[in-house]
N, CA, C and O of each residue as an XYZ file, in Angstrom:
672
protein
N     -94.959      0.318    -95.364
C     -96.387      0.217    -95.937
C     -96.752     -1.166    -96.595
O     -97.892     -1.628    -96.542
N     -95.816     -1.719    -97.147
C     -95.957     -2.861    -97.902
C     -96.425     -3.901    -96.689
O     -97.334     -4.691    -96.946
N     -95.914     -3.904    -95.592
C     -96.286     -4.704    -94.623
C     -97.864     -4.455    -94.270
O     -98.651     -5.389    -94.114
N     -98.167     -3.297    -94.180
C     -99.546     -2.930    -93.815
C    -100.517     -3.519    -94.753
O    -101.537     -4.159    -94.497
N     -99.950     -3.144    -96.020
C    -100.967     -3.538    -97.225
C    -101.218     -5.036    -97.244
O    -102.295     -5.579    -97.489
N     -99.755     -5.782    -96.869
C     -99.984     -7.062    -97.170
C    -100.839     -7.696    -95.894
O    -101.525     -8.681    -96.167
N    -100.855     -7.248    -94.621
C    -101.536     -7.591    -93.502
C    -103.149     -7.201    -93.937
O    -104.016     -8.036    -93.679
N    -103.430     -6.251    -94.428
C    -104.896     -5.665    -94.640
C    -105.366     -6.856    -95.668
O    -106.425     -7.455    -95.480
N    -104.515     -7.143    -96.745
C    -105.017     -8.117    -97.855
C    -105.161     -9.564    -97.047
O    -106.139    -10.301    -97.168
N    -104.218     -9.787    -96.353
C    -104.410    -11.248    -95.666
C    -105.711    -11.176    -94.433
O    -106.436    -12.124    -94.131
N    -105.756     -9.904    -93.895
C    -107.062    -10.043    -93.108
C    -108.234     -9.815    -94.111
O    -109.264    -10.203    -93.561
N    -108.444     -9.427    -95.135
C    -109.570     -9.381    -96.111
C    -109.704    -10.718    -96.598
O    -110.834    -11.207    -96.598
N    -108.773    -11.363    -96.998
C    -108.895    -12.875    -97.387
C    -109.437    -13.710    -96.366
O    -110.333    -14.530    -96.563
N    -108.870    -13.486    -95.251
C    -109.435    -14.235    -94.135
C    -110.587    -14.086    -93.862
O    -111.278    -15.050    -93.533
N    -111.099    -12.771    -93.939
C    -112.650    -12.218    -93.592
C    -113.446    -13.081    -94.645
O    -114.482    -13.620    -94.257
N    -113.022    -13.254    -95.991
C    -113.950    -13.595    -97.152
C    -113.872    -15.015    -97.054
O    -114.726    -15.655    -97.668
N    -112.887    -15.715    -96.303
C    -112.744    -17.177    -96.306
C    -113.762    -17.761    -95.097
O    -114.409    -18.802    -95.216
N    -113.777    -16.916    -93.947
C    -114.755    -17.026    -92.807
C    -116.021    -16.969    -93.246
O    -116.903    -17.685    -92.772
N    -116.225    -16.083    -94.221
C    -117.872    -15.755    -94.454
C    -118.105    -17.064    -95.521
O    -119.161    -17.686    -95.414
N    -117.278    -17.407    -96.376
C    -117.486    -18.641    -96.961
C    -117.658    -19.848    -96.211
O    -118.475    -20.686    -96.595
N    -116.982    -20.017    -95.197
C    -117.031    -21.097    -94.214
C    -118.204    -21.033    -93.520
O    -118.808    -22.076    -93.265
N    -118.675    -19.828    -93.130
C    -119.962    -19.653    -92.258
C    -121.054    -20.295    -93.323
O    -121.603    -21.367    -93.068
N    -121.310    -19.591    -94.476
C    -122.371    -19.797    -95.319
C    -122.360    -21.468    -95.745
O    -123.405    -22.087    -95.946
N    -121.048    -22.061    -95.840
C    -121.161    -23.602    -96.000
C    -121.504    -24.432    -94.804
O    -122.166    -25.466    -94.887
N    -121.021    -23.932    -93.665
C    -121.577    -24.482    -92.637
C    -123.058    -24.323    -92.117
O    -123.654    -25.217    -91.516
N    -123.624    -22.987    -92.438
C    -125.096    -22.840    -92.371
C    -125.777    -23.641    -93.255
O    -126.771    -24.170    -92.757
N    -125.524    -23.942    -94.598
C    -126.040    -24.986    -95.595
C    -126.160    -26.484    -95.164
O    -127.123    -27.233    -95.324
N    -124.793    -26.776    -94.504
C    -124.930    -28.031    -93.895
C    -125.655    -28.330    -92.797
O    -126.191    -29.426    -92.634
N    -125.721    -27.261    -91.884
C    -126.629    -27.376    -90.718
C    -128.023    -27.612    -91.335
O    -128.684    -28.571    -90.937
N    -128.506    -26.785    -92.292
C    -129.930    -26.873    -92.790
C    -130.031    -28.247    -93.402
O    -131.078    -28.881    -93.274
N    -128.868    -28.809    -94.143
C    -129.011    -30.246    -94.704
C    -129.316    -31.065    -93.511
O    -130.419    -31.607    -93.454
N    -128.442    -31.221    -92.528
C    -128.574    -31.848    -91.414
C    -129.815    -31.834    -90.496
O    -130.089    -32.773    -89.749
N    -130.637    -30.564    -90.616
C    -132.001    -30.628    -89.993
C    -132.827    -31.199    -90.790
O    -133.715    -31.837    -90.225
N    -132.841    -31.185    -92.157
C    -133.733    -31.700    -93.135
C    -133.379    -33.213    -92.895
O    -134.295    -34.035    -92.860
N    -132.289    -33.533    -92.757
C    -132.042    -35.108    -92.633
C    -132.675    -35.663    -91.363
O    -133.317    -36.713    -91.338
N    -132.450    -34.890    -90.324
C    -132.898    -35.207    -88.974
C    -134.275    -35.270    -89.360
O    -134.755    -36.390    -89.186
N    -135.068    -34.405    -89.835
C    -136.679    -34.447    -89.964
C    -136.983    -35.580    -90.670
O    -137.796    -36.330    -90.129
N    -136.525    -35.916    -91.787
C    -136.514    -36.947    -92.464
C    -136.604    -38.146    -91.717
O    -137.637    -38.812    -91.652
N    -135.699    -38.389    -91.237
C    -135.181    -39.578    -90.229
C    -136.348    -39.920    -89.178
O    -136.796    -41.022    -88.862
N    -136.705    -38.626    -88.733
C    -137.941    -38.745    -87.535
C    -139.057    -39.233    -88.213
O    -139.742    -40.019    -87.557
N    -139.535    -38.912    -89.672
C    -140.654    -39.166    -89.985
C    -140.567    -40.619    -90.489
O    -141.542    -41.365    -90.397
N    -139.402    -41.018    -91.021
C    -139.158    -42.328    -91.248
C    -139.154    -43.396    -90.011
O    -139.472    -44.582    -90.103
N    -138.768    -42.780    -88.953
C    -139.008    -43.782    -87.709
C    -140.494    -43.750    -87.302
O    -141.075    -44.734    -86.844
N    -141.080    -42.520    -87.508
C    -142.501    -42.506    -87.057
C    -143.317    -43.546    -88.056
O    -144.169    -44.304    -87.592
N    -143.014    -43.523    -89.346
C    -143.787    -44.393    -90.287
C    -143.178    -45.900    -89.989
O    -144.047    -46.772    -90.017
N    -142.163    -46.248    -89.777
C    -141.388    -47.367    -89.364
C    -142.400    -48.048    -88.082
O    -142.820    -49.204    -88.043
N    -142.644    -46.920    -87.041
C    -143.373    -47.293    -85.973
C    -144.632    -48.105    -86.335
O    -144.925    -49.265    -86.046
N    -145.360    -47.081    -87.118
C    -146.643    -47.437    -87.480
C    -146.669    -48.523    -88.194
O    -147.422    -49.418    -87.811
N    -145.976    -48.698    -89.238
C    -145.969    -50.087    -90.005
C    -145.660    -51.170    -89.147
O    -146.321    -52.203    -89.248
N    -144.539    -51.054    -88.129
C    -144.324    -52.224    -87.271
C    -145.870    -52.583    -86.782
O    -146.327    -53.661    -87.160
N    -146.459    -51.960    -86.187
C    -147.664    -52.101    -85.604
C    -148.515    -52.807    -86.436
O    -148.933    -53.883    -86.007
N    -148.915    -52.375    -87.708
C    -149.457    -53.016    -88.644
C    -149.052    -54.450    -88.992
O    -149.812    -55.418    -88.965
N    -147.902    -54.460    -89.285
C    -147.145    -55.596    -89.737
C    -147.365    -56.944    -88.415
O    -147.661    -58.124    -88.601
N    -147.124    -56.307    -87.257
C    -147.617    -57.177    -85.985
C    -149.248    -57.726    -86.067
O    -149.486    -58.898    -85.774
N    -150.170    -56.949    -86.417
C    -151.444    -57.312    -86.653
C    -151.599    -58.321    -87.775
O    -152.211    -59.364    -87.550
N    -151.075    -58.072    -88.983
C    -151.065    -59.032    -90.020
C    -150.364    -60.207    -89.635
O    -150.780    -61.296    -90.031
N    -149.357    -60.130    -88.916
C    -148.809    -61.625    -88.549
C    -149.614    -62.138    -87.589
O    -149.625    -63.368    -87.647
N    -150.435    -61.595    -86.546
C    -151.314    -62.121    -85.576
C    -152.604    -62.761    -86.646
O    -152.960    -63.935    -86.545
N    -153.121    -61.961    -87.497
C    -154.165    -62.341    -88.387
C    -153.601    -63.872    -89.190
O    -154.258    -64.911    -89.250
N    -152.577    -63.705    -89.611
C    -151.869    -64.883    -90.574
C    -151.980    -66.016    -89.485
O    -152.551    -67.093    -89.655
N    -151.376    -65.623    -88.403
C    -151.333    -66.819    -87.527
C    -152.841    -67.570    -87.230
O    -153.096    -68.770    -87.329
N    -153.663    -66.566    -86.872
C    -154.933    -67.056    -86.679
C    -155.567    -67.775    -88.034
O    -156.271    -68.778    -87.923
N    -155.284    -67.225    -89.230
C    -155.701    -68.092    -90.362
C    -155.028    -69.466    -90.455
O    -155.612    -70.499    -90.781
N    -153.912    -69.375    -90.177
C    -153.220    -70.656    -90.220
C    -153.641    -71.982    -89.255
O    -153.654    -73.185    -89.518
N    -153.999    -71.197    -87.961
C    -154.574    -72.056    -87.111
C    -155.961    -72.728    -87.281
O    -156.370    -73.786    -86.804
N    -156.686    -71.666    -88.237
C    -157.954    -72.364    -88.467
C    -157.924    -73.169    -89.849
O    -158.752    -74.051    -90.080
N    -156.934    -72.816    -90.742
C    -156.895    -73.893    -91.539
C    -156.105    -75.254    -91.287
O    -156.169    -76.227    -92.038
N    -155.432    -75.185    -90.247
C    -154.823    -76.505    -89.875
C    -156.021    -77.241    -88.984
O    -156.094    -78.458    -88.816
N    -156.873    -76.328    -88.488
C    -157.744    -77.233    -87.551
C    -159.031    -77.765    -88.681
O    -159.643    -78.824    -88.541
N    -159.243    -76.856    -89.710
C    -160.204    -77.620    -90.936
C    -159.730    -78.663    -91.457
O    -160.419    -79.664    -91.657
N    -158.288    -78.562    -91.796
C    -157.705    -79.667    -92.416
C    -157.593    -80.982    -91.564
O    -157.677    -82.069    -92.137
N    -157.423    -80.911    -90.340
C    -157.706    -81.797    -89.337
C    -159.010    -82.571    -89.423
O    -159.050    -83.801    -89.408
N    -160.050    -81.800    -89.511
C    -161.469    -82.029    -89.576
C    -161.749    -82.942    -90.819
O    -162.493    -83.922    -90.870
N    -160.917    -82.345    -91.889
C    -161.137    -82.977    -93.348
C    -160.334    -84.284    -93.635
O    -160.591    -84.937    -94.647
N    -159.429    -84.649    -92.817
C    -158.660    -85.955    -92.731
C    -159.523    -86.977    -92.802
O    -159.441    -87.701    -93.795
N    -160.477    -87.252    -91.841
C    -161.266    -88.369    -91.811
C    -161.934    -88.616    -93.056
O    -161.938    -89.762    -93.506
N    -162.635    -87.450    -93.813
C    -163.187    -87.472    -94.720
C    -162.430    -88.275    -95.933
O    -162.949    -89.184    -96.581
N    -161.070    -87.753    -96.121
C    -160.055    -88.073    -96.922
C    -159.748    -89.503    -96.873
O    -159.475    -90.135    -97.894
N    -159.788    -90.027    -95.703
C    -159.582    -91.424    -95.446
C    -160.839    -92.195    -95.845
O    -160.838    -93.235    -96.504
N    -161.841    -91.601    -95.397
C    -163.077    -92.512    -96.132
C    -163.270    -92.484    -97.532
O    -163.844    -93.405    -98.112
N    -162.768    -91.346    -98.192
C    -162.912    -91.432    -99.660
C    -161.753    -92.515   -100.139
O    -161.953    -93.295   -101.070
N    -160.623    -92.470    -99.451
C    -159.826    -93.584    -99.864
C    -160.192    -94.889    -99.896
O    -160.063    -95.662   -100.846
N    -160.793    -95.176    -98.503
C    -161.230    -96.483    -98.384
C    -162.474    -96.865    -99.421
O    -162.716    -97.947    -99.956
N    -163.121    -95.696    -99.507
C    -164.390    -95.985   -100.551
C    -163.756    -96.335   -101.981
O    -164.253    -97.120   -102.789
N    -162.717    -95.702   -102.125
C    -161.988    -95.737   -103.674
C    -161.301    -97.489   -103.499
O    -161.115    -98.195   -104.490
N    -161.088    -97.816   -102.489
C    -160.292    -99.126   -102.502
C    -161.581   -100.233   -102.492
O    -161.504   -101.291   -103.116
N    -162.864    -99.817   -101.641
C    -163.702   -100.747   -101.893
C    -164.379   -100.775   -103.278
O    -164.690   -101.839   -103.814
N    -164.554    -99.805   -103.730
C    -165.003    -99.721   -105.419
C    -163.863   -100.584   -106.215
O    -164.175   -101.350   -107.127
N    -162.811   -100.433   -105.881
C    -161.680   -101.255   -106.646
C    -161.961   -102.555   -106.471
O    -161.843   -103.330   -107.421
N    -162.370   -102.983   -105.244
C    -162.412   -104.449   -104.961
C    -163.807   -104.818   -105.530
O    -163.935   -105.890   -106.121
N    -164.729   -104.077   -105.397
C    -166.194   -104.374   -106.119
C    -166.099   -104.543   -107.460
O    -166.780   -105.430   -107.974
N    -165.188   -103.677   -108.323
C    -164.895   -103.725   -109.710
C    -164.382   -105.198   -109.912
O    -164.964   -106.020   -110.620
N    -163.326   -105.417   -109.271
C    -162.407   -106.694   -109.267
C    -163.354   -107.790   -109.087
O    -163.236   -108.768   -109.824
N    -164.281   -107.760   -108.207
C    -165.234   -108.766   -107.826
C    -166.189   -109.318   -109.177
O    -166.361   -110.466   -109.587
N    -166.726   -108.004   -109.678
C    -167.782   -107.814   -110.574
C    -167.110   -108.521   -111.869
O    -167.727   -109.373   -112.507
N    -165.756   -108.090   -112.220
C    -164.942   -108.880   -113.384
C    -164.895   -110.194   -113.341
O    -165.135   -110.943   -114.288
N    -164.505   -110.588   -111.955
C    -164.458   -112.041   -111.752
C    -165.693   -112.764   -111.952
O    -165.723   -113.750   -112.688
N    -166.659   -112.361   -111.377
C    -167.953   -113.055   -111.480
C    -168.334   -112.854   -112.852
O    -168.705   -113.918   -113.346
N    -168.376   -111.984   -113.568
C    -168.756   -111.952   -115.059
C    -167.850   -112.848   -116.115
O    -168.210   -113.395   -117.157
N    -166.591   -112.810   -115.505
C    -165.676   -113.794   -116.348
C    -165.915   -115.255   -116.165
O    -165.668   -116.085   -117.040
N    -166.428   -115.545   -114.935
C    -167.031   -116.905   -114.493
C    -168.105   -117.222   -115.342
O    -168.083   -118.175   -116.120
N    -169.103   -116.392   -115.199
C    -170.439   -116.510   -115.842
C    -170.301   -116.877   -117.408
O    -170.960   -117.763   -117.952
N    -169.337   -116.057   -118.053
C    -169.066   -116.194   -119.464
C    -168.511   -117.419   -119.864
O    -168.744   -117.974   -120.938
N    -167.535   -117.956   -118.695
C    -166.738   -119.095   -119.011
C    -167.814   -120.435   -118.815
O    -167.733   -121.444   -119.515
N    -168.800   -120.248   -117.760
C    -169.670   -121.128   -117.732
C    -170.627   -121.446   -118.865
O    -170.919   -122.586   -119.225
N    -171.151   -120.146   -119.467
C    -171.998   -120.041   -120.630
C    -171.176   -120.704   -121.658
O    -171.723   -121.646   -122.231
N    -169.976   -120.404   -122.007
C    -169.033   -120.972   -123.115
C    -169.081   -122.418   -122.964
O    -169.486   -123.128   -123.885
N    -168.685   -122.898   -121.834
C    -168.764   -124.391   -121.426
C    -169.770   -125.234   -121.555
O    -169.688   -126.416   -121.888
N    -170.831   -124.560   -121.263
C    -172.373   -125.202   -121.376
C    -172.505   -125.178   -122.967
O    -172.853   -126.201   -123.557
N    -172.276   -124.217   -123.525
C    -172.661   -124.273   -124.896
C    -171.763   -124.874   -125.805
O    -172.296   -124.955   -126.911
N    -170.807   -125.252   -125.789
C    -169.861   -126.278   -126.150
C    -169.986   -127.444   -125.901
O    -169.593   -128.287   -126.708
N    -170.546   -127.776   -124.758
C    -170.871   -129.261   -124.411
C    -172.063   -129.710   -125.029
O    -172.208   -130.909   -125.271
N    -173.051   -128.762   -125.347
C    -174.569   -129.252   -125.808
C    -174.511   -129.031   -127.488
O    -174.552   -127.906   -127.986
N    -174.424   -130.098   -128.168
C    -174.263   -129.731   -129.661
C    -175.469   -128.946   -130.148
O    -176.491   -128.938   -129.463
N    -175.409   -128.363   -131.161
C    -176.460   -127.492   -131.755
C    -177.710   -128.614   -132.397
O    -178.916   -128.427   -132.237
N    -177.207   -129.596   -133.019
C    -178.114   -130.334   -133.515
C    -179.072   -130.990   -132.556
O    -180.276   -131.072   -132.799
N    -178.476   -131.485   -131.393
C    -179.228   -131.922   -130.441
C    -180.434   -131.255   -130.086
O    -181.437   -131.909   -129.800
N    -180.427   -130.078   -130.080
C    -181.490   -129.090   -129.378
C    -182.723   -129.387   -130.282
O    -182.690   -129.575   -131.498
N    -183.868   -129.395   -129.434
C    -185.227   -129.951   -130.341
C    -185.633   -128.621   -130.515
O    -185.663   -127.737   -129.658
N    -186.030   -128.536   -132.024
C    -186.644   -127.251   -132.425
C    -187.829   -126.763   -131.686
O    -188.146   -125.577   -131.597
N    -188.479   -127.793   -131.148
C    -189.874   -127.370   -130.220
C    -189.581   -126.684   -129.105
O    -190.424   -125.962   -128.573
N    -188.272   -126.841   -128.593
C    -188.045   -126.097   -127.303
C    -187.455   -124.844   -127.513
O    -187.479   -124.023   -126.597
N    -186.901   -124.564   -128.645
C    -186.355   -123.423   -128.884
C    -187.335   -122.129   -129.105
O    -188.251   -122.398   -129.883
N    -187.355   -121.042   -128.700
C    -188.209   -119.997   -129.051
C    -188.441   -119.653   -130.553
O    -187.454   -119.612   -131.287
N    -189.494   -119.441   -130.982
C    -189.618   -119.298   -132.340
C    -189.261   -118.018   -132.929
O    -188.677   -117.947   -134.010
N    -189.624   -116.928   -132.186
C    -189.228   -115.660   -132.930
C    -188.497   -114.729   -131.751
O    -188.278   -115.082   -130.592
N    -188.210   -113.568   -132.305
C    -187.367   -112.625   -131.715
C    -188.081   -112.309   -130.180
O    -187.465   -112.501   -129.132
N    -189.102   -111.933   -130.222
C    -189.923   -111.628   -129.108
C    -189.986   -112.652   -127.967
O    -190.075   -112.341   -126.780
N    -189.936   -113.811   -128.408
C    -190.077   -114.855   -127.533
C    -188.616   -115.011   -126.933
O    -188.458   -115.064   -125.713
N    -187.698   -115.073   -127.699
C    -186.225   -115.027   -127.424
C    -185.929   -114.072   -126.316
O    -185.278   -114.353   -125.309
N    -186.509   -112.826   -126.619
C    -186.103   -111.668   -125.639
C    -186.802   -111.973   -124.451
O    -186.143   -111.802   -123.425
N    -188.069   -112.416   -124.299
C    -188.912   -112.893   -123.121
C    -188.040   -113.889   -122.278
O    -187.740   -113.692   -121.100
N    -187.680   -114.954   -123.001
C    -186.848   -115.916   -122.391
C    -185.679   -115.569   -121.726
O    -185.328   -116.037   -120.643
N    -184.919   -114.524   -122.561
C    -183.543   -114.039   -121.993
C    -183.822   -113.169   -120.824
O    -183.146   -113.236   -119.797
N    -184.943   -112.249   -120.999
C    -185.421   -111.501   -119.550
C    -185.850   -112.410   -118.514
O    -185.549   -112.121   -117.356
N    -186.462   -113.395   -118.731
C    -187.132   -114.457   -117.649
C    -185.759   -115.071   -116.879
O    -185.670   -115.139   -115.653
N    -184.651   -115.530   -117.864
C    -183.506   -116.225   -117.283
C    -182.658   -115.305   -116.367
O    -182.013   -115.718   -115.403
N    -182.737   -113.843   -116.825
C    -181.781   -112.993   -116.242
C    -182.528   -112.629   -114.943
O    -181.900   -112.715   -113.888
N    -184.055   -112.156   -114.927
C    -184.667   -111.543   -113.616
C    -185.557   -112.648   -113.147
O    -186.369   -112.294   -112.292
N    -185.591   -113.758   -113.465
C    -186.630   -114.825   -112.732
C    -187.613   -114.987   -113.767
O    -187.726   -114.272   -114.762
N    -188.356   -116.037   -113.442
C    -189.510   -116.367   -114.231
C    -190.588   -115.515   -114.433
O    -190.845   -114.850   -113.430
N    -191.384   -115.285   -115.494
C    -192.640   -114.625   -115.863
C    -192.399   -113.046   -115.398
O    -193.311   -112.297   -115.045
N    -191.274   -112.760   -115.453
C    -191.125   -111.114   -115.407
C    -191.124   -110.985   -113.948
O    -191.450   -109.869   -113.542
N    -190.823   -111.895   -113.034
C    -190.900   -111.442   -111.502
C    -189.402   -111.124   -111.423
O    -188.577   -112.016   -111.621
N    -188.975   -109.646   -111.086
C    -187.670   -109.586   -110.749
C    -187.143   -110.013   -109.314
O    -187.846   -109.906   -108.310
N    -185.915   -110.479   -109.302
C    -185.368   -111.020   -108.142
C    -184.891   -109.766   -107.308
O    -184.378   -108.753   -107.782
N    -185.139   -110.006   -106.069
C    -184.539   -108.756   -105.178
C    -183.153   -108.580   -105.186
O    -182.527   -109.632   -105.056
N    -182.554   -107.662   -105.289
C    -181.070   -107.353   -105.224
C    -180.680   -107.463   -103.823
O    -181.417   -107.087   -102.912
N    -179.437   -108.017   -103.630
C    -178.803   -107.899   -102.119
C    -178.468   -106.565   -101.790
O    -177.909   -105.836   -102.609
N    -178.781   -106.179   -100.604
C    -178.362   -104.888    -99.984
C    -177.014   -104.257   -100.251
O    -176.786   -103.055   -100.120
N    -176.128   -105.186   -100.643
C    -174.680   -104.547   -100.787
C    -174.686   -104.233   -102.093
O    -173.681   -103.600   -102.417
N    -175.574   -104.479   -103.107
C    -175.494   -104.021   -104.352
C    -176.044   -102.490   -104.494
O    -175.541   -101.629   -105.215
N    -177.089   -102.350   -103.723
C    -177.438   -101.001   -103.701
C    -176.363   -100.157   -102.888
O    -176.097    -99.053   -103.365
N    -175.863   -100.447   -101.994
C    -174.689    -99.705   -101.479
C    -173.817    -99.518   -102.548
O    -173.521    -98.393   -102.951
N    -173.320   -100.711   -103.110
C    -172.163   -100.688   -104.195
C    -172.620    -99.452   -105.108
O    -171.919    -98.446   -105.216
N    -173.843    -99.607   -105.750
C    -174.343    -98.640   -106.769
C    -174.149    -97.270   -106.138
O    -173.624    -96.451   -106.892
N    -174.445    -96.862   -104.972
C    -174.536    -95.582   -104.307
C    -173.087    -95.168   -104.181
O    -172.749    -94.023   -104.482
N    -172.300    -95.986   -103.785
C    -170.994    -95.662   -103.584
C    -170.206    -95.525   -104.967
O    -169.224    -94.785   -105.027
N    -170.596    -96.161   -105.945
C    -169.961    -95.971   -107.295
C    -170.433    -94.612   -107.972
O    -169.765    -93.893   -108.715
N    -171.780    -94.425   -107.529
C    -172.335    -92.879   -108.324
C    -171.601    -91.949   -107.437
O    -171.032    -91.046   -108.051
N    -171.481    -91.938   -106.307
C    -170.747    -90.917   -105.639
C    -169.451    -90.663   -106.012
O    -168.984    -89.540   -106.202
N    -168.701    -92.011   -106.147
C    -167.248    -91.857   -106.889
C    -167.073    -91.268   -107.918
O    -166.034    -90.639   -108.124
N    -168.302    -91.366   -109.003
C    -168.137    -90.794   -110.309
C    -168.409    -89.372   -110.156
O    -167.749    -88.595   -110.845
N    -169.357    -88.883   -109.288
C    -169.307    -87.518   -109.131
C    -168.099    -86.920   -108.636
O    -167.615    -85.959   -109.234
N    -167.516    -87.435   -107.507
C    -166.122    -86.774   -107.200
C    -165.151    -86.679   -108.307
O    -164.445    -85.697   -108.536
N    -165.177    -87.910   -109.049
C    -164.226    -88.033   -110.026
C    -164.336    -86.986   -111.381
O    -163.370    -86.656   -112.069
N    -165.834    -86.522   -111.605
C    -166.026    -85.599   -112.713
C    -165.862    -84.176   -112.253
O    -165.749    -83.336   -113.145
N    -165.830    -83.742   -110.905
C    -165.493    -82.577   -110.241
C    -164.337    -82.077   -110.090
O    -164.197    -81.024   -109.468
C-alpha cells in the first residue's frame, strides 16, 4: 500500500508539474505571438519609412544639384565683385597719389612765392571774391564747369555700388 500511495503522490505531482508547464508554455506562446506581431508592424513601418527616406534623399539630391547650379551661376558675379573691388582700390590709390601730388605742388608753389611780393591789387578783396576765385580755379573760369572724363563717372558709379554692397 505504501508503494501504491507513493505512486499516486508521484503521479499527482507529475500531473501538477505538467499543468504548470502547460500554462507556462501557453504564456510563452502568447508572448511570442505578440512579439511576432510587433516585429511585423515594425517591419511594415520600416518599409514605409524606407520609401519616405528614399524620397527625402532624392529631394535632397535635387536641391543639392539646384544649389550647385546656382552657385556656378553666381561665381562670375563674385569674380566681378572681386575685380570691382580691386579696381576701386586702384582708383583710390590713384586718387590719393594725385591729391598728394597736387598738395605737394601747391606747397612748393606757395613756398617759392614770398608773401610780400604779392601785389595787394591782384589779391581778392573780400571773402566772396576769394570764394569765386577758388571756384573758378577749380572748375574753370567764370563758373563754367569742366566736363568730367568718362572714367570718373564709371568710378563714381562703381564706388556707390561698392558702398551699397558694403553696408548690406
